[in-house]
N, C-alpha and C positions, 0 to 999 in steps of 0.2 A: 481451528488451526489458522494461524496467521502466516502468510508468505511474505517475506520482506525482500525487496530488491533495492539495495543501496550500495553505491561504490565504496562507501566508507563502512568497514565492518563494525564500527562501534555501535551503530543503531541496532543491528541484528543481535550483536553480542549482549547488549544491555537488555534487550527484550527477552532474549533466551534466559538470562539470569533471573529475571523476575516473573517470567511466564509461568513456571511451575507453581509458584506461590498463589497465582491467580487461576490455576487450573487451565492454562492455555499452552498449547505447543506452538513453537515458533520455528519456522524453516527459513533459510535464506537461499537466494539464488541470484546468479548474475543476470543483469538486464537482458542479455542476449538470449537467455533460456527461460525467462520468467513466464512467458506466455505458454510455452510447452509444459512447464511444471504446473502451472495453474490448471491446464486442461487435464493433466494426469491426477493431481492431488485434490482438486476441487476444494480449495481453502475457503474458510468463512470470510476471509478478508485478505486483500493484497495491499501492502504498504509499498508504494513505488516512489523512489527518488527520481525527480525530474530536474535535470539541469538545463538541457537544451532540447533541440528538435527531436533527437533520438528518443528521449524519454516520453515526449508527447506522442510519438509514433507507437511506442510500446503501449501506452495508455489506450490509444485508438484501437490497436489490435485486440487488447483485452476487452474493451467495451463493445466491439463489433463482432467478436468471435461467437459462434453458435454455442460453444460449451463454456464460455467465460463471461459473456455479457451480463449475466445476473450476479456475478461476484462483485461485491462492493470493493472499490479501490479508493484508498486515501493517498493523496499525493503529498510528499514532503519535498521541500526545496530549500536550498541554501538562502535564497533571497525571497522576500515577500514582495516580489514585483507584481503590481496589479495586472499587467498584461499576461504574465505567465499564469497567475491564478485564474484569470478570466478564460484563457485558452483551455486550461486543464478542466475547468468546470463545464465549459462549452462542449468539450469532447466527451465528457461523461463522468469525470471524477466525482465521487460521492463526498469528498472532503479535501481540503487543502490546508496543510500545516507548515508554516515556515520553520526552518532550523534557526537556532538550536532548539532541540526538543527537550522539554523538561522531564523531571522524574515521574510526573503524572501522565506521561504520554500513553503508556499501555492501559492504565485504568480508564483513560478517556476513550481509547479505542474500544474497550470492552463495553463501555456505556453506549458508544455509537452502535456497536453490533447489537446490543440488547434492544435498541429502538428500531432495528431493521426487521422487516418481515422475513420469516424463514423461507428459504428457497425450496 
């Protein structure tokens, strides 16, 4: 299961459309509740939209939480700003992908997951 937190519903909607064909369930959650939802659902991956400081704080909460620190987090961001990428990776993001996301985004996420050790 992939948990998506993005202010723009298009990312979650498109992942939900192609998820079943790749045998993946996709849930979406508001940034304010994504940490709580990750604790409860224990997703295989969190896709987190990071725009500003609040997104980095959410990433930090996910990567330092006792029940969420081992969940891989891929950060997506509107801008491929090197400093934002660097901060996200330093905080603990497992990947960083600038928007716009291509049609191959979900298959790439699945390849990413396939290479991660099982929790």
